GUTIDREN-273694 format. One record per residue (C-alpha): residue in three letters; chain; x, y, z. Coordinates in steps of 0.05 Angstrom, whole numbers, plus 5000, padded with zeros to 4 digits. Last residue first. Layout:
BEGIN
  resn  chain    xx    yy    zz
   ALA      A     X     Y     Z
...
This chain:
BEGIN
  resn  chain    xx    yy    zz
   GLY      A  8193  5016  9127
   ILE      A  8242  5072  9139
   PRO      A  8217  5143  9144
   SER      A  8251  5197  9102
   LEU      A  8225  5266  9117
   ALA      A  8172  5254  9170
   PHE      A  8192  5206  9227
   ARG      A  8262  5189  9206
   GLY      A  8278  5262  9190
   TYR      A  8244  5289  9252
   ALA      A  8282  5242  9298
   ILE      A  8347  5253  9259
   PHE      A  8338  5328  9262
   ALA      A  8325  5325  9337
   ALA      A  8388  5282  9347
   LEU      A  8429  5332  9307
   ALA      A  8402  5392  9344
   ALA      A  8412  5360  9412
   PHE      A  8483  5339  9395
   VAL      A  8498  5411  9372
   ALA      A  8469  5437  9438
   SER      A  8512  5388  9478
   GLY      A  8574  5411  9441
   LEU      A  8558  5484  9454
   ALA      A  8543  5472  9528
   ALA      A  8611  5438  9535
   ASN      A  8640  5508  9545
   GLU      A  8618  5508  9617
   LYS      A  8582  5566  9650
   TRP      A  8554  5523  9706
   LYS      A  8482  5539  9687
   LEU      A  8501  5534  9614
   HIS      A  8528  5464  9624
   ARG      A  8464  5443  9659
   ALA      A  8420  5473  9605
   THR      A  8461  5437  9552
   LEU      A  8455  5372  9591
   LEU      A  8379  5379  9593
   VAL      A  8377  5394  9518
   ALA      A  8423  5334  9506
   GLU      A  8376  5288  9545
   LEU      A  8317  5312  9504
   ALA      A  8354  5302  9438
   LEU      A  8378  5233  9459
   ALA      A  8307  5211  9476
   THR      A  8282  5239  9410
   ALA      A  8336  5200  9372
   PHE      A  8314  5136  9409
   VAL      A  8241  5148  9390
   SER      A  8259  5165  9318
   THR      A  8299  5100  9311
   LEU      A  8241  5064  9345
   VAL      A  8200  5078  9282
   PRO      A  8243  5024  9250
   GLN      A  8203  4970  9286
   LEU      A  8249  4916  9260
   HIS      A  8274  4938  9192
   LEU      A  8343  4909  9208
   ALA      A  8381  4973  9193
   ALA      A  8326  5018  9220
   PRO      A  8318  4981  9286
   VAL      A  8394  4972  9294
   ILE      A  8422  5041  9279
   LEU      A  8396  5096  9324
   GLY      A  8377  5044  9376
   VAL      A  8449  5024  9386
   SER      A  8465  5096  9403
   CYS      A  8402  5098  9446
   VAL      A  8426  5040  9489
   ILE      A  8494  5072  9498
   GLU      A  8466  5141  9513
   LEU      A  8416  5113  9563
   LEU      A  8472  5074  9596
   GLY      A  8513  5138  9602
   SER      A  8455  5177  9632
   ALA      A  8442  5121  9682
   THR      A  8516  5120  9701
   TRP      A  8514  5196  9707
   VAL      A  8455  5193  9754
   ALA      A  8485  5136  9794
   ARG      A  8550  5176  9803
   PRO      A  8512  5227  9844
   LEU      A  8502  5298  9817
   ALA      A  8542  5361  9834
   LYS      A  8608  5330  9811
   MET      A  8585  5333  9739
   SER      A  8578  5408  9742
   PRO      A  8653  5413  9755
   TYR      A  8669  5391  9684
   GLU      A  8741  5372  9668
   GLY      A  8756  5333  9732
   THR      A  8687  5300  9727
   VAL      A  8708  5268  9661
   LYS      A  8767  5229  9690
   GLU      A  8726  5205  9749
   LEU      A  8670  5183  9702
   THR      A  8713  5132  9666
   PHE      A  8669  5071  9656
   VAL      A  8596  5093  9654
   LYS      A  8603  5166  9635
   MET      A  8660  5151  9586
   GLY      A  8620  5095  9555
   GLY      A  8561  5141  9545
   ALA      A  8605  5192  9510
   PHE      A  8637  5140  9464
   LEU      A  8571  5107  9446
   TYR      A  8541  5176  9439
   LEU      A  8594  5198  9389
   LEU      A  8590  5132  9351
   ALA      A  8514  5135  9347
   LEU      A  8517  5208  9326
   VAL      A  8563  5192  9268
   ALA      A  8523  5132  9246
   GLN      A  8456  5167  9251
   LEU      A  8483  5229  9215
   ILE      A  8508  5185  9158
   TRP      A  8443  5147  9154
   LEU      A  8404  5213  9155
   VAL      A  8445  5242  9098
   ILE      A  8435  5178  9057
   ASN      A  8360  5178  9068
   MET      A  8357  5251  9050
   ASP      A  8392  5236  8984
   ALA      A  8343  5180  8969
   PRO      A  8285  5227  8983
   MET      A  8313  5278  8934
   MET      A  8334  5346  8961
């Protein structure tokens, strides 16, 4: 794959993942009660933990786009993607422990975030 093609693929993945995490983080911060009804594992931790997780996701979703787009410390895109990948791995483990189907989605998020982190660090760095 040509470097320009990889750059396009990474930008598309960054945009998609940023939107997904913005939505997911917003749900954890603003509508947690609705989400906890679907996933019993979420009731096991205090609301403050889920609010922090949601805020992390919102900040990182912005961080997937803004530093790279504005060429302001674009290496931060990899850092934010790594943070999302680590959080998603932890959430995957939690969903697996509770035997929830959301484990698959969390694992996919982790893989995409890890690929973006690696891609922006090694395959197609910006700046």
